[in-house]
C-alpha positions as CSV (number, residue, x, y, z in Angstrom):
1,M,71.2,96.5,-86.3
2,E,68.6,98.0,-84.0
3,P,67.7,96.0,-80.6
4,L,64.9,94.4,-80.3
5,Q,62.8,96.2,-77.7
6,F,60.8,94.4,-74.6
7,D,59.3,95.8,-71.5
8,L,61.4,93.8,-69.3
9,L,64.8,91.8,-70.2
10,V,65.7,88.8,-67.6
11,I,68.8,87.2,-68.0
12,G,68.7,83.6,-66.5
13,G,66.0,81.1,-66.6
14,G,66.2,79.6,-62.8
15,A,65.2,81.9,-60.5
16,G,64.6,84.9,-63.3
17,T,61.6,82.7,-64.0
18,K,60.0,84.2,-61.1
19,I,59.9,87.7,-62.7
20,A,59.7,86.5,-66.4
21,G,56.7,84.2,-65.8
22,V,54.7,86.5,-63.9
23,A,55.2,89.5,-65.8
24,S,54.6,87.8,-68.9
25,K,51.3,86.4,-67.4
26,A,50.4,90.0,-66.4
27,G,50.8,91.1,-70.0
28,M,54.2,92.8,-70.2
29,R,56.3,92.1,-73.1
30,V,59.3,89.8,-71.8
31,A,62.5,88.4,-73.3
32,L,63.9,85.7,-71.4
33,C,67.6,84.5,-72.0
34,E,68.5,80.8,-70.9
35,K,71.4,78.8,-72.8
36,W,70.6,75.5,-71.0
37,K,67.2,74.0,-69.6
38,L,64.6,76.3,-67.9
39,G,64.3,76.1,-64.2
40,G,68.2,76.9,-63.6
41,T,70.6,75.0,-61.4
42,C,68.1,74.0,-58.9
43,L,65.8,72.1,-60.9
44,N,68.3,70.6,-63.3
45,R,71.4,70.0,-61.7
46,G,71.0,71.1,-58.0
47,C,68.6,71.3,-55.1
48,I,65.6,69.0,-56.6
49,P,67.4,66.1,-58.3
50,S,69.9,66.0,-55.3
51,K,67.3,65.8,-52.6
52,M,65.3,63.1,-55.0
53,L,68.5,61.1,-54.7
54,I,69.4,61.8,-51.1
55,H,66.3,60.3,-50.0
56,A,67.2,57.2,-51.7
57,S,70.4,57.1,-49.9
58,E,68.8,57.9,-46.8
59,V,66.2,55.0,-46.9
60,A,69.4,52.8,-47.8
61,E,71.2,54.0,-44.4
62,G,68.1,53.3,-42.8
63,I,67.9,49.8,-43.7
64,R,71.6,49.3,-42.9
65,G,70.9,50.6,-39.6
66,S,67.6,48.8,-38.8
67,A,69.3,46.4,-36.4
68,K,69.1,48.9,-33.4
69,Y,65.6,48.9,-33.8
70,E,65.6,45.0,-33.5
71,I,64.3,44.8,-37.2
72,R,66.3,42.0,-39.3
73,S,66.9,43.3,-42.6
74,E,69.9,43.6,-45.3
75,Y,70.8,46.1,-47.7
76,Q,71.2,44.0,-51.1
77,G,72.5,47.4,-53.3
78,V,70.6,49.8,-55.5
79,N,69.6,49.8,-59.3
80,F,71.5,53.0,-59.7
81,E,71.3,53.6,-63.2
82,E,67.2,53.2,-63.0
83,L,67.3,55.5,-59.8
84,V,69.2,58.2,-61.8
85,D,66.9,57.7,-65.0
86,W,64.0,58.1,-62.9
87,V,65.4,61.4,-61.3
88,C,66.5,62.7,-64.7
89,T,62.9,62.0,-66.5
90,T,61.4,63.7,-63.7
91,V,63.4,67.0,-63.7
92,D,63.6,66.9,-67.5
93,G,59.8,66.8,-67.6
94,T,59.5,69.7,-65.5
95,S,61.6,71.9,-67.1
96,D,60.2,71.1,-70.4
97,S,56.9,71.8,-69.0
98,I,58.1,75.3,-68.4
99,A,59.2,75.5,-71.9
100,K,56.1,74.3,-73.5
101,M,54.1,77.0,-71.3
102,Y,56.2,79.8,-72.4
103,S,56.2,78.8,-76.0
104,A,52.4,79.1,-75.9
105,R,52.5,82.5,-74.3
106,E,52.7,85.5,-76.9
107,T,54.2,87.9,-74.1
108,I,57.3,86.1,-73.6
109,T,60.2,85.4,-75.9
110,V,63.0,82.5,-75.0
111,F,66.3,83.3,-76.6
112,T,68.5,79.9,-76.2
113,E,71.9,81.3,-77.4
114,E,74.5,82.5,-74.7
115,A,73.9,86.1,-73.6
116,R,76.3,88.7,-73.3
117,F,76.2,92.5,-72.8
118,V,77.5,94.6,-75.4
119,G,76.4,98.1,-74.4
120,E,74.1,99.7,-71.6
121,R,71.2,97.3,-71.3
122,I,72.0,96.0,-74.6
123,V,72.3,92.3,-74.7
124,Q,73.3,90.0,-77.8
125,S,71.9,86.3,-77.8
126,G,72.8,84.7,-81.0
127,D,72.0,86.7,-84.0
128,F,69.6,89.0,-81.9
129,L,70.3,92.1,-79.9
130,L,67.7,92.7,-76.8
131,T,67.1,95.7,-74.8
132,A,64.7,96.9,-72.1
133,P,64.3,99.6,-69.9
134,K,64.3,97.2,-66.9
135,V,66.9,94.4,-66.9
136,F,67.4,92.0,-64.5
137,V,70.3,89.3,-63.9
138,A,70.1,86.4,-62.4
139,A,72.9,84.3,-64.3
140,G,73.9,82.3,-61.5
141,C,77.2,80.8,-60.9
142,R,79.0,77.6,-62.2
143,P,81.5,75.3,-60.2
144,A,84.9,76.5,-59.2
145,I,87.6,74.2,-59.9
146,P,91.0,74.3,-57.6
147,P,94.4,74.5,-58.9
148,I,95.5,71.1,-58.4
149,D,98.2,69.5,-60.4
150,G,96.8,67.2,-63.2
151,L,93.2,68.1,-62.3
152,D,92.6,69.5,-65.7
153,S,93.7,66.5,-67.5
154,V,91.5,63.6,-65.8
155,P,87.6,62.9,-66.0
156,Y,86.9,64.2,-62.6
157,W,82.8,65.0,-61.7
158,T,81.7,68.4,-60.5
159,S,78.3,68.6,-58.9
160,D,77.0,69.0,-62.4
161,D,78.1,65.8,-63.5
162,A,77.3,64.0,-60.4
163,L,73.9,64.1,-60.3
164,R,73.5,62.6,-64.0
165,N,76.2,60.2,-63.7
166,K,75.0,56.4,-63.8
167,R,77.6,55.0,-62.1
168,L,77.8,54.2,-58.4
169,P,81.7,54.2,-57.7
170,K,83.1,51.8,-55.4
171,K,85.6,54.4,-53.9
172,L,84.9,58.1,-54.3
173,A,87.3,61.0,-53.6
174,V,85.3,64.0,-52.5
175,I,87.3,67.3,-52.6
176,G,85.4,70.1,-50.8
177,G,84.1,70.0,-47.3
178,G,81.0,72.5,-47.8
179,Y,77.3,71.8,-48.2
180,I,77.4,70.5,-51.5
181,G,80.3,68.3,-50.8
182,C,78.6,66.8,-47.8
183,E,75.5,66.3,-49.5
184,L,77.0,64.5,-52.5
185,A,79.3,62.5,-50.6
186,G,76.3,61.5,-48.1
187,F,74.2,60.5,-51.1
188,F,77.0,58.2,-52.7
189,G,78.1,57.0,-49.3
190,G,74.8,56.1,-48.3
191,L,74.1,53.7,-51.4
192,G,77.4,52.0,-50.6
193,S,80.5,53.8,-52.2
194,E,83.5,54.2,-49.9
195,I,84.1,57.8,-49.0
196,I,87.5,59.5,-49.0
197,Q,86.9,63.4,-48.2
198,W,89.2,66.4,-48.2
199,A,88.2,69.6,-46.3
200,R,90.8,72.2,-46.1
201,S,89.1,74.3,-43.5
202,G,87.3,71.8,-42.4
203,L,83.5,70.4,-42.6
204,L,80.9,72.8,-42.9
205,R,83.1,75.8,-42.0
206,F,80.2,78.5,-42.5
207,E,78.1,76.7,-39.6
208,D,77.8,77.6,-36.1
209,E,81.0,76.2,-34.6
210,E,79.3,73.7,-32.2
211,V,77.3,72.4,-35.1
212,A,80.2,72.1,-37.3
213,A,82.1,70.3,-34.6
214,E,79.0,68.0,-33.9
215,F,78.6,67.2,-37.7
216,S,82.1,66.5,-38.2
217,K,82.4,63.8,-35.3
218,I,79.3,62.1,-36.7
219,W,80.8,62.4,-40.4
220,S,83.9,61.0,-39.6
221,A,82.5,58.1,-38.0
222,K,81.1,56.9,-41.4
223,Y,83.7,58.3,-43.7
224,T,87.2,59.0,-44.0
225,V,87.7,62.7,-43.6
226,H,91.1,64.6,-44.0
227,S,90.7,68.1,-42.6
228,G,93.2,70.9,-42.9
229,A,94.5,69.6,-46.9
230,V,93.5,69.1,-50.2
231,P,95.5,66.5,-52.7
232,S,98.3,68.5,-54.5
233,R,98.3,66.0,-57.6
234,V,95.6,64.0,-59.5
235,T,96.5,61.3,-62.2
236,Y,94.5,58.8,-64.1
237,D,95.3,55.5,-65.5
238,E,93.2,55.1,-69.0
239,E,93.6,51.4,-69.0
240,T,92.4,50.5,-65.4
241,K,90.3,53.7,-65.1
242,I,91.8,54.4,-61.6
243,F,92.5,57.9,-60.1
244,S,95.7,58.5,-58.0
245,L,95.4,61.5,-55.4
246,T,98.6,62.8,-53.6
247,W,98.4,64.6,-50.6
248,V,100.4,65.4,-47.5
249,P,98.7,65.1,-44.3
250,P,98.9,68.4,-42.0
251,G,102.1,68.3,-39.7
252,E,103.6,65.7,-41.6
253,E,106.2,65.9,-44.7
254,L,105.9,62.6,-46.6
255,E,103.3,62.1,-49.2
256,Q,100.5,59.8,-49.3
257,V,98.8,58.4,-52.2
258,V,95.0,57.1,-52.5
259,E,93.6,55.3,-55.4
260,V,89.9,55.4,-56.3
261,D,87.7,55.0,-59.2
262,A,85.8,58.3,-59.2
263,V,86.8,61.8,-58.0
264,L,84.0,64.8,-57.3
265,V,85.4,68.1,-57.2
266,V,83.2,70.3,-55.0
267,T,85.1,73.5,-53.9
268,G,82.8,76.4,-54.4
269,V,81.3,78.2,-57.3
270,T,82.6,81.1,-59.4
271,P,79.7,83.6,-60.6
272,N,79.0,83.8,-64.5
273,T,80.1,87.7,-64.9
274,D,83.0,87.0,-66.8
275,T,81.0,85.2,-69.8
276,L,78.3,87.8,-69.4
277,H,80.7,90.7,-70.0
278,V,78.8,92.8,-67.7
279,E,81.6,95.4,-67.7
280,A,80.4,96.4,-71.1
281,S,77.0,97.6,-69.7
282,G,78.8,99.4,-66.8
283,I,77.9,96.9,-64.3
284,A,80.6,96.7,-61.5
285,T,81.4,93.5,-59.8
286,K,83.1,93.0,-56.2
287,D,85.1,90.3,-54.6
288,G,85.1,87.2,-56.0
289,N,83.9,88.8,-59.3
290,Y,80.2,88.9,-58.0
291,I,78.0,91.4,-59.5
292,Q,78.1,94.7,-57.0
293,V,74.5,95.3,-55.9
294,D,73.0,98.1,-53.4
295,E,70.4,97.3,-50.9
296,C,67.7,97.6,-53.2
297,L,69.5,95.2,-55.7
298,R,70.6,98.0,-58.2
299,T,73.9,97.6,-59.9
300,T,76.1,100.2,-61.2
301,C,74.2,100.4,-64.4
302,P,71.1,102.7,-64.3
303,G,67.9,100.1,-65.3
304,V,69.6,96.7,-64.5
305,W,69.2,94.8,-61.4
306,A,70.9,91.4,-60.2
307,F,69.9,89.0,-57.7
308,G,70.6,85.2,-56.9
309,D,73.8,83.6,-57.0
310,I,75.4,86.1,-59.4
311,A,74.9,88.8,-56.7
312,G,76.7,86.9,-54.1
313,N,74.5,88.0,-51.1
314,F,73.2,84.2,-50.5
315,L,73.8,81.2,-52.3
316,F,70.5,79.7,-51.9
317,R,67.5,79.2,-54.4
318,H,65.0,80.3,-51.7
319,S,66.9,83.5,-51.0
320,A,67.1,84.1,-55.0
321,N,63.0,83.4,-55.0
322,F,62.7,85.9,-52.2
323,E,64.7,88.4,-54.1
324,A,62.8,88.1,-57.4
325,E,59.5,88.2,-55.4
326,Y,61.1,91.7,-53.8
327,L,62.1,93.0,-57.1
328,Y,58.8,92.1,-58.9
329,A,56.8,94.0,-56.2
330,H,59.2,97.0,-55.9
331,V,60.5,97.4,-59.5
332,V,58.5,95.7,-62.2
333,L,55.2,97.0,-60.7
334,A,56.6,100.5,-60.5
335,E,55.8,103.0,-63.1
336,G,59.2,104.1,-64.6
337,I,62.4,103.6,-62.7
338,P,61.6,105.4,-59.2
339,A,64.8,107.0,-57.5
340,E,64.2,105.2,-54.1
341,Y,63.1,101.9,-53.2
342,E,62.4,100.4,-49.8
343,P,65.6,98.2,-49.1
344,I,65.5,94.3,-49.3
345,D,65.2,92.9,-45.9
346,Y,67.0,89.6,-45.3
347,T,66.2,89.2,-41.6
348,G,65.4,85.6,-40.7
349,M,67.4,84.1,-44.1
350,P,67.6,80.3,-43.0
351,H,69.6,77.8,-44.6
352,A,69.9,73.7,-44.3
353,V,72.1,70.8,-45.4
354,F,70.6,68.0,-46.6
355,A,73.0,65.6,-45.3
356,N,72.4,62.9,-42.5
357,P,72.5,64.2,-40.4
358,Q,70.8,67.6,-41.2
359,V,72.1,70.9,-40.2
360,A,69.6,74.0,-40.4
361,G,70.2,77.4,-39.0
362,V,69.2,80.7,-39.0
363,G,70.1,84.1,-37.5
364,A,73.5,84.7,-35.9
365,M,76.0,82.1,-34.9
366,E,77.6,82.2,-31.5
367,Q,81.1,82.9,-33.0
368,E,79.4,85.9,-35.0
369,L,78.1,87.2,-31.7
370,K,81.7,86.7,-30.0
371,A,83.5,88.3,-33.0
372,A,81.2,91.3,-32.2
373,G,82.3,91.4,-28.6
374,L,79.4,89.8,-27.1
375,E,80.0,87.7,-24.0
376,E,78.0,84.7,-23.1
377,G,76.1,84.8,-19.7
378,K,76.8,89.1,-19.9
379,D,75.3,89.8,-23.1
380,Y,73.4,86.4,-24.1
381,V,73.0,82.9,-23.2
382,K,72.7,80.0,-25.0
383,G,70.1,76.8,-24.5
384,V,71.5,73.5,-25.7
385,N,69.2,70.5,-26.0
386,P,70.2,67.1,-27.3
387,Y,68.1,64.7,-29.3
388,S,68.5,62.3,-26.9
389,A,66.8,64.2,-24.1
390,S,63.5,63.9,-25.7
391,A,60.7,61.2,-25.9
392,M,61.0,61.5,-29.8
393,G,64.7,61.3,-29.4
394,D,64.5,57.8,-27.5
395,A,62.1,56.6,-30.2
396,L,64.7,57.4,-32.8
397,R,67.5,56.0,-30.9
398,S,69.6,59.0,-31.3
399,D,72.9,59.2,-29.6
400,S,73.8,62.6,-31.1
401,G,72.6,66.0,-32.5
402,F,71.1,69.1,-30.4
403,V,68.8,72.2,-30.9
404,K,70.8,75.2,-30.0
405,L,69.3,78.7,-29.4
406,L,70.9,82.0,-28.7
407,I,69.3,84.8,-26.7
408,E,69.7,88.3,-25.8
409,R,69.9,89.2,-22.2
410,G,67.6,91.8,-21.3
411,S,64.9,91.9,-24.2
412,R,65.0,87.8,-24.6
413,K,65.5,88.5,-28.2
414,I,65.9,85.6,-30.2
415,L,69.3,85.8,-31.8
416,G,69.9,82.6,-33.7
417,C,68.9,79.2,-33.8
418,H,71.0,76.1,-35.3
419,I,70.6,72.4,-35.2
420,V,72.3,69.2,-36.5
421,G,70.1,66.1,-36.5
422,H,67.0,64.6,-37.8
423,E,64.8,66.6,-39.5
424,A,66.5,69.6,-38.7
425,S,65.4,71.5,-42.0
426,I,61.7,71.2,-40.5
427,L,62.6,72.1,-36.8
428,V,64.3,75.3,-37.8
429,H,61.0,76.7,-39.2
430,E,59.5,77.3,-35.8
431,I,62.4,80.0,-35.1
432,I,62.3,81.4,-38.7
433,P,59.1,83.5,-38.3
434,L,60.1,84.4,-34.7
435,I,63.6,86.0,-35.9
436,R,62.0,87.6,-38.7
437,L,59.2,89.1,-36.3
438,Q,61.8,90.4,-33.7
439,G,60.3,87.5,-31.7
440,K,61.3,86.4,-28.1
441,L,62.1,83.5,-26.0
442,D,58.8,84.0,-24.2
443,D,57.0,83.3,-27.7
444,I,58.5,79.8,-27.8
445,L,57.7,79.0,-24.0
446,Y,54.2,80.3,-24.2
447,S,53.6,78.0,-27.5
448,I,52.1,74.7,-26.9
449,H,54.2,71.8,-28.3
450,I,53.0,68.8,-29.2
451,H,53.8,65.8,-27.3
452,P,55.8,63.6,-28.1
453,S,57.3,65.3,-31.2
454,L,60.8,66.7,-32.2
455,S,59.7,70.1,-31.8
456,E,59.9,69.6,-28.3
457,L,63.7,69.8,-28.6
458,V,62.9,73.5,-29.3
459,R,61.3,73.9,-26.7
460,N,63.3,72.2,-24.1
461,S,66.3,74.4,-25.8
462,A,64.3,77.7,-24.8
463,R,63.6,75.9,-21.3
464,K,67.6,75.8,-20.8
465,A,68.1,79.3,-22.1
466,R,65.4,80.5,-19.9
467,D,67.6,78.5,-16.8
468,A,70.6,80.3,-17.9
469,L,68.8,83.7,-17.6
470,V,67.8,83.1,-14.1
471,E,71.0,81.8,-13.3
472,A,72.7,84.8,-14.7
473,G,70.4,86.9,-12.5
474,E,67.6,88.2,-15.0
475,D,64.3,89.0,-14.0
476,I,62.0,86.5,-15.6
477,P,58.5,86.9,-15.3
478,T,56.9,84.4,-12.8
479,L,54.8,82.5,-15.5
480,L,57.9,81.8,-17.8
481,R,59.5,79.9,-14.8
482,F,56.9,77.1,-15.1
483,K,56.9,76.7,-18.8
């Protein structure tokens, strides 16, 4: 059977739509392979539904904490099934609208059977063989399941299940202390679930160390957190619907058993390269089985590019969208397949954790600077300003959280910014363009910040970094000394 010929072949209906949709609208003949709902993980079982649910949880936490503002209120629970129904209906409607739009467009064909490579740039989806001179792989990842005794025989949840589950557990075990684990633990915990969380390497281990420590302190005051261990065995009683988790605390020998009525497993992801059979197209993989790509997102198969989670550079939807925009401009719009492209520039790639408190960061973390042999005071300085040391922090009755800036000595270049606290995901955006544009401490100090706003936290941390430079003997322009 001869393959169907297209101008572009896109595998993955999440960030892949950022290429497929625009290209088809421009008149190119596009094949899009997606075995589930269009919109990908982000829309259907990730970023968007989780943030809709998390916001409701934050409202509930606000009600329970209203006494510190001298407001009398009482949290009386949540119509959990109705909340989840609303979220699912909303995201399903958005996904369906994408499918409807594509079905009315003659230049794009959506193939809904699972796709797999069967030759160089040849993909099989159901009964169809597909090919194109330019193939883009954005098939994403799926939850990774740890080798815990008994886990494969009990009805645990992954992040996929948790966001469409319509039952609020009274007592929830969360195995995993990364971004997703903390966001989902906070969602259920904020609405009233008792949370017991295991984090083998500590909470948010990929964050700046001071940020992770502050987050852990706040988090551990709200939930039961066991760091340095995970359960070794899980069992489930069909009659009582109760899970039993067995674990050994670090430094101890005796086992402990915890009983809960739901178990959420969020210990990372694994790329879908195995189900895609990428080796059949000559596509090499790297550590963790992610697709190997170069600085231009080219795979080892000519005419095939990979981006998003499956390429493993960054596991964020905003990074996948950024990569899609790069590929559309440099590859899709190019005549033929040029030998060289302008490498993708990830400078200023930010991230955020939508827990309560929020965490956000951009640029280098302090432990990375130290690992590179840089010394505080000699090679860089930092400015750390707590939320409590600001007018808006006072209004929020903040007793935790901070903004941290890392500044290079000599050039005063901004090396990194890391935040833990209220609206961290918004505050960090002042620094993102500055890092991308090689901005300096001067740029923050010369900017006028609204008073009183949380943004003054960024300015105040910049002032503290300036003071650290002065103390270190740096020659600071006179005007900056008064900003």
